[in-house]
C-alpha positions as CSV (number, residue, x, y, z in Angstrom):
1,M,0.0,0.0,-0.1
2,A,2.9,2.3,0.8
3,E,4.4,1.8,-2.4
4,Q,0.9,2.5,-4.3
5,C,0.6,5.7,-2.5
6,R,4.0,6.7,-3.6
7,Q,3.3,6.0,-7.2
8,H,0.1,7.9,-6.9
9,V,1.8,11.0,-5.7
10,L,4.3,10.6,-8.3
11,R,1.8,10.5,-11.1
12,L,-0.1,13.4,-9.8
13,G,3.1,15.4,-9.9
14,K,3.7,14.6,-13.5
15,G,0.2,15.6,-14.4
16,L,-0.9,12.0,-14.9
17,P,-4.0,10.3,-13.4
18,G,-3.4,9.0,-9.9
19,I,-3.7,5.4,-9.2
20,F,-6.4,5.8,-6.7
21,K,-9.9,7.4,-7.5
22,T,-10.3,11.1,-6.0
23,E,-12.8,13.5,-6.0
24,S,-12.5,17.2,-6.5
25,A,-13.5,19.7,-3.9
26,I,-17.2,20.9,-4.3
27,A,-17.2,24.5,-5.8
28,R,-17.7,27.7,-3.8
29,P,-21.5,28.7,-3.6
30,E,-22.7,31.4,-6.0
31,D,-23.7,34.8,-4.7
32,R,-27.2,34.6,-3.4
33,A,-28.3,38.2,-4.8
34,T,-27.2,37.1,-8.2
35,L,-29.1,33.9,-8.1
36,K,-32.4,35.8,-6.9
37,R,-32.1,38.3,-9.5
38,E,-31.4,35.7,-12.2
39,L,-34.3,33.8,-11.2
40,A,-36.7,36.7,-11.1
41,Q,-36.4,36.7,-14.8
42,A,-37.5,33.2,-15.1
43,E,-41.0,31.9,-15.6
44,S,-42.9,31.3,-12.3
45,L,-45.0,28.2,-12.1
46,G,-46.4,28.9,-8.7
47,T,-45.5,28.7,-5.0
48,T,-45.9,25.9,-2.4
49,A,-47.8,26.1,0.6
50,D,-44.9,27.5,2.7
51,G,-43.9,30.3,0.4
52,K,-41.3,28.5,-1.7
53,T,-41.3,29.6,-5.5
54,I,-41.1,27.2,-8.3
55,Y,-39.3,28.4,-11.3
56,L,-38.9,27.0,-14.9
57,W,-35.4,28.2,-16.0
58,Q,-33.4,27.6,-19.2
59,R,-30.0,28.8,-20.0
60,N,-31.0,30.2,-23.5
61,G,-27.6,30.6,-24.6
62,Q,-26.2,32.7,-21.7
63,E,-22.6,33.0,-21.5
64,E,-22.4,33.6,-18.0
65,A,-24.8,31.0,-15.9
66,P,-24.6,31.4,-12.3
67,I,-27.9,29.6,-12.0
68,L,-26.5,26.3,-13.8
69,R,-23.2,26.6,-11.8
70,E,-25.0,26.5,-8.5
71,L,-27.5,23.7,-9.7
72,G,-24.3,21.6,-10.6
73,R,-22.7,22.4,-7.2
74,L,-25.8,21.5,-5.3
75,R,-26.2,18.4,-7.6
76,E,-22.8,17.2,-6.6
77,I,-23.5,17.7,-2.8
78,A,-26.7,16.0,-2.8
79,F,-25.5,13.2,-4.9
80,R,-22.3,12.5,-2.9
81,A,-24.2,12.4,0.0
82,V,-25.9,9.1,-1.1
83,G,-22.9,7.6,-2.7
84,E,-23.4,8.9,-6.1
85,G,-22.0,11.8,-7.9
86,S,-19.6,12.8,-10.8
87,G,-16.5,13.5,-8.5
88,K,-16.2,16.8,-10.2
89,R,-16.5,20.2,-8.7
90,R,-20.1,20.7,-10.3
91,D,-22.3,18.0,-11.6
92,T,-22.9,19.5,-15.1
93,D,-23.0,18.2,-18.6
94,S,-23.6,19.3,-22.0
95,F,-27.4,18.4,-21.8
96,D,-27.8,21.3,-19.1
97,D,-27.4,23.9,-21.8
98,D,-30.7,23.3,-23.7
99,Y,-32.8,21.4,-21.2
100,L,-35.5,22.9,-18.9
101,H,-34.8,23.2,-15.2
102,L,-37.4,23.2,-12.7
103,I,-36.1,25.0,-9.6
104,L,-37.5,25.3,-6.2
105,W,-36.3,28.6,-4.6
106,D,-36.4,29.5,-0.8
107,D,-36.7,33.2,-0.8
108,E,-36.2,33.3,2.9
109,D,-32.8,31.8,3.0
110,L,-31.9,32.5,-0.6
111,E,-31.4,28.9,-1.3
112,I,-32.1,26.7,-4.1
113,V,-33.9,23.7,-2.5
114,G,-33.9,21.4,-5.4
115,A,-34.3,21.0,-9.1
116,Y,-35.4,18.7,-11.9
117,R,-34.0,18.7,-15.3
118,F,-36.5,17.7,-18.2
119,I,-37.3,18.1,-21.9
120,P,-40.1,17.6,-24.1
121,T,-38.9,14.9,-26.4
122,A,-41.2,15.2,-29.6
123,M,-39.1,17.6,-31.5
124,R,-35.8,16.0,-30.7
125,E,-34.0,12.8,-32.2
126,P,-33.3,10.1,-29.4
127,E,-29.6,10.6,-29.9
128,A,-29.9,14.1,-28.6
129,L,-31.4,12.9,-25.2
130,Y,-29.3,12.1,-22.1
131,S,-31.3,8.9,-21.4
132,Y,-30.1,7.6,-25.0
133,S,-26.5,7.8,-23.8
134,L,-27.5,5.1,-21.2
135,F,-30.2,3.0,-23.0
136,H,-30.6,1.7,-26.6
137,Y,-34.0,2.7,-27.9
138,D,-36.2,0.3,-29.9
139,D,-38.6,1.9,-32.7
140,K,-41.5,1.2,-30.6
141,M,-40.1,4.1,-28.2
142,R,-40.9,6.5,-31.2
143,D,-44.7,6.8,-29.8
144,I,-43.4,7.5,-26.3
145,L,-41.1,10.4,-27.6
146,E,-43.6,12.0,-29.6
147,H,-46.0,12.3,-26.6
148,G,-43.2,12.4,-23.7
149,I,-41.1,14.4,-21.4
150,E,-37.7,13.1,-20.3
151,L,-37.1,13.6,-16.7
152,G,-33.7,13.2,-14.7
153,R,-30.9,14.7,-12.5
154,S,-33.5,15.4,-9.7
155,F,-32.1,16.5,-6.4
156,I,-32.8,18.0,-3.0
157,Q,-30.1,19.6,-1.2
158,P,-29.3,17.7,2.1
159,R,-30.3,20.6,4.3
160,Y,-33.8,20.4,3.1
161,W,-34.1,16.5,3.2
162,G,-37.3,15.3,5.0
163,R,-39.2,18.6,4.3
164,R,-41.5,17.7,1.3
165,G,-39.0,19.1,-1.0
166,L,-39.5,16.2,-3.6
167,D,-43.3,16.5,-3.3
168,Y,-42.9,20.2,-4.2
169,L,-40.8,19.3,-7.3
170,W,-43.5,17.0,-8.3
171,S,-46.0,20.0,-7.7
172,G,-43.7,21.9,-10.1
173,I,-43.9,19.1,-12.8
174,G,-47.8,19.2,-12.2
175,A,-47.9,22.8,-12.9
176,Y,-46.3,22.4,-16.2
177,L,-48.4,19.5,-17.1
178,A,-51.4,21.6,-16.4
179,R,-50.2,24.2,-18.8
180,Y,-49.5,21.6,-21.6
181,P,-51.8,18.9,-21.0
182,H,-51.0,17.0,-24.3
183,Y,-48.0,15.1,-22.7
184,R,-48.8,11.6,-21.9
185,Y,-45.6,10.0,-20.9
186,L,-42.8,10.7,-18.2
187,F,-39.6,8.8,-18.6
188,G,-36.2,8.9,-17.7
189,P,-33.1,7.1,-15.8
190,V,-33.8,6.7,-12.0
191,S,-30.6,5.8,-9.9
192,I,-29.7,3.4,-7.4
193,S,-26.6,4.3,-5.4
194,G,-23.5,2.5,-6.0
195,G,-22.8,2.9,-2.4
196,L,-25.5,0.5,-1.5
197,P,-24.5,-3.2,-0.7
198,P,-24.6,-5.4,-3.7
199,A,-27.3,-7.2,-2.0
200,A,-29.5,-4.3,-1.7
201,R,-29.1,-3.3,-5.2
202,D,-30.0,-6.7,-6.2
203,L,-33.1,-6.8,-4.0
204,L,-34.2,-3.5,-5.4
205,V,-33.8,-4.3,-9.2
206,A,-35.4,-7.7,-8.6
207,F,-38.4,-6.3,-7.0
208,Y,-39.1,-3.6,-9.5
209,R,-38.3,-5.9,-12.4
210,L,-41.0,-8.3,-10.7
211,W,-43.8,-5.6,-9.9
212,F,-43.3,-3.0,-12.5
213,P,-42.1,-5.0,-15.6
214,A,-41.8,-3.4,-19.3
215,T,-44.9,-4.6,-21.3
216,H,-43.0,-4.1,-24.5
217,P,-39.0,-4.1,-25.1
218,L,-38.7,-0.4,-25.6
219,A,-35.3,0.0,-24.5
220,A,-32.0,-2.0,-23.5
221,S,-29.2,-0.9,-21.3
222,R,-25.9,-0.2,-22.8
223,R,-24.3,-1.7,-19.6
224,P,-27.2,-4.4,-18.6
225,Y,-27.4,-5.1,-15.0
226,P,-27.2,-8.8,-14.5
227,A,-30.4,-11.0,-14.6
228,S,-31.8,-11.4,-11.1
229,L,-30.6,-14.6,-9.4
230,P,-33.3,-17.1,-8.4
231,E,-32.3,-16.9,-4.6
232,V,-33.0,-13.2,-4.9
233,L,-36.2,-13.5,-6.6
234,A,-37.2,-16.2,-4.2
235,Q,-37.4,-13.5,-1.5
236,F,-40.7,-12.4,-3.1
237,G,-43.9,-14.5,-3.6
238,G,-45.0,-12.2,-6.6
239,E,-48.9,-12.5,-5.8
240,D,-49.2,-9.8,-3.1
241,Y,-47.8,-6.3,-3.7
242,V,-48.1,-5.2,-0.2
243,E,-46.6,-8.3,1.3
244,D,-43.7,-8.2,-0.9
245,L,-43.1,-4.4,-0.4
246,T,-43.1,-5.0,3.3
247,R,-40.5,-8.0,2.8
248,L,-38.3,-5.7,0.7
249,K,-38.5,-3.1,3.2
250,S,-37.5,-5.6,6.0
251,L,-34.6,-7.1,4.0
252,L,-33.3,-3.5,3.2
253,G,-33.4,-2.6,6.9
254,N,-31.4,-5.6,7.8
255,L,-28.9,-4.2,5.4
256,G,-28.9,-0.8,7.0
257,C,-30.6,1.1,4.1
258,G,-34.1,1.7,2.6
259,I,-36.0,2.3,-0.9
260,P,-34.6,5.2,-2.8
261,P,-37.2,8.3,-2.4
262,L,-37.4,8.4,-6.2
263,Y,-38.4,4.6,-6.7
264,K,-40.9,5.0,-3.8
265,Q,-42.4,8.3,-5.4
266,Y,-42.6,6.8,-8.8
267,S,-44.0,3.4,-7.8
268,E,-47.1,5.4,-5.7
269,L,-48.0,7.6,-8.8
270,C,-50.5,5.3,-10.8
271,E,-52.7,2.8,-10.8
272,P,-51.7,-0.8,-11.8
273,G,-49.9,-0.6,-15.2
274,G,-49.2,2.9,-15.3
275,V,-45.3,2.7,-14.3
276,Q,-42.8,0.5,-15.9
277,F,-39.2,0.0,-15.3
278,I,-37.9,-0.8,-18.8
279,D,-34.4,-1.9,-18.1
280,F,-31.8,-1.5,-15.6
281,G,-27.9,-1.0,-16.1
282,S,-24.8,0.2,-14.6
283,D,-23.5,3.7,-15.0
284,P,-19.6,3.8,-14.3
285,S,-19.5,7.6,-14.9
286,F,-21.8,8.1,-11.9
287,N,-20.0,6.5,-9.3
288,N,-21.1,3.1,-10.4
289,C,-24.9,3.6,-9.7
290,V,-27.6,1.3,-11.2
291,D,-30.0,3.3,-13.6
292,G,-33.6,2.0,-14.1
293,L,-35.3,3.4,-17.1
294,V,-38.7,4.3,-15.6
295,L,-41.9,5.1,-17.9
296,V,-44.9,6.5,-16.3
297,D,-48.4,6.7,-18.4
298,L,-50.2,9.6,-17.1
299,C,-53.5,8.2,-18.2
300,Y,-53.1,6.0,-15.3
301,L,-52.3,8.7,-12.6
302,K,-54.0,7.9,-9.5
303,A,-57.0,10.7,-8.8
304,N,-55.2,11.8,-5.5
305,R,-52.1,12.4,-7.3
306,Y,-53.9,14.1,-10.3
307,Q,-55.7,16.6,-7.8
308,R,-52.5,17.3,-5.7
309,Y,-49.9,17.9,-8.4
310,I,-52.1,18.9,-11.7
311,E,-55.7,20.0,-10.8
312,A,-54.3,22.3,-8.1
313,H,-52.6,24.4,-11.0
314,L,-55.6,24.4,-13.3
315,Q,-57.2,27.9,-13.8
316,P,-60.7,27.8,-13.2
317,S,-62.8,28.3,-16.2
318,P,-64.3,31.8,-16.5
319,Q,-68.1,31.8,-15.4
320,P,-70.5,33.3,-18.0
321,S,-72.0,36.6,-17.1
322,P,-75.4,36.5,-15.5
């Protein structure tokens, strides 16, 4: 080990990659007044019950983009906290430039609470989508793309965990869907941390493959996650969803972890048949997390979720004059 450490330092001194994987220090935060000023120019989708504002922001060719720099900084903080992340000072990529960003802003603390990155896909070729870098799309995916929105890179910064931040972001998505109701599908990669024990990752993939299977082979991972082993599948009966979910939670609890919040959120959105996990694959560029490609058919959205996320943002129809 001592010799490896010496070689690591020598390589770094020569400007070469080290032997050991290292992470860059997180970037410094952006000026809060600047963030507030920039967001004030973005479209507001509404406010939350506790006064936070939901903004729709896009870079639109801006040379200086403090909003994007801060999003990248906070993403990296949030993702590293759960064993993911890019290892860079900020988690940003080329897709950030023209994707839309749904941003939850706390005006009292002058903080970005969290954000979702998304793009309507009807006018884009599959090759221009982030998810395409992780999954091959079948021709049958065309109908989804024509009526869909790709979601991804969602985060809530750790100081706001447990404060309904994720629920508020979904309210923002609902506000967008209330304005543009012709979209039927939501889809995108949802990650399982590479920092979870392998047994936990296997259990999660097996459970969601079993209870939320793809009805058609719409896509295939470029780095497929191994098929679920019989002994893992044997942990679930496959006949009673609640019973199997309880079993999953118990098994994960024994391993010191739980169901990732986004997996929990997606699985509770729709009536049976409305949510599918099309395929699972490994993502070495994102700290070896596991990506599940989720597909949500909004025609199956549960009534209470529709009321909570979409109906709340619908403008009342004007009443005829007496």
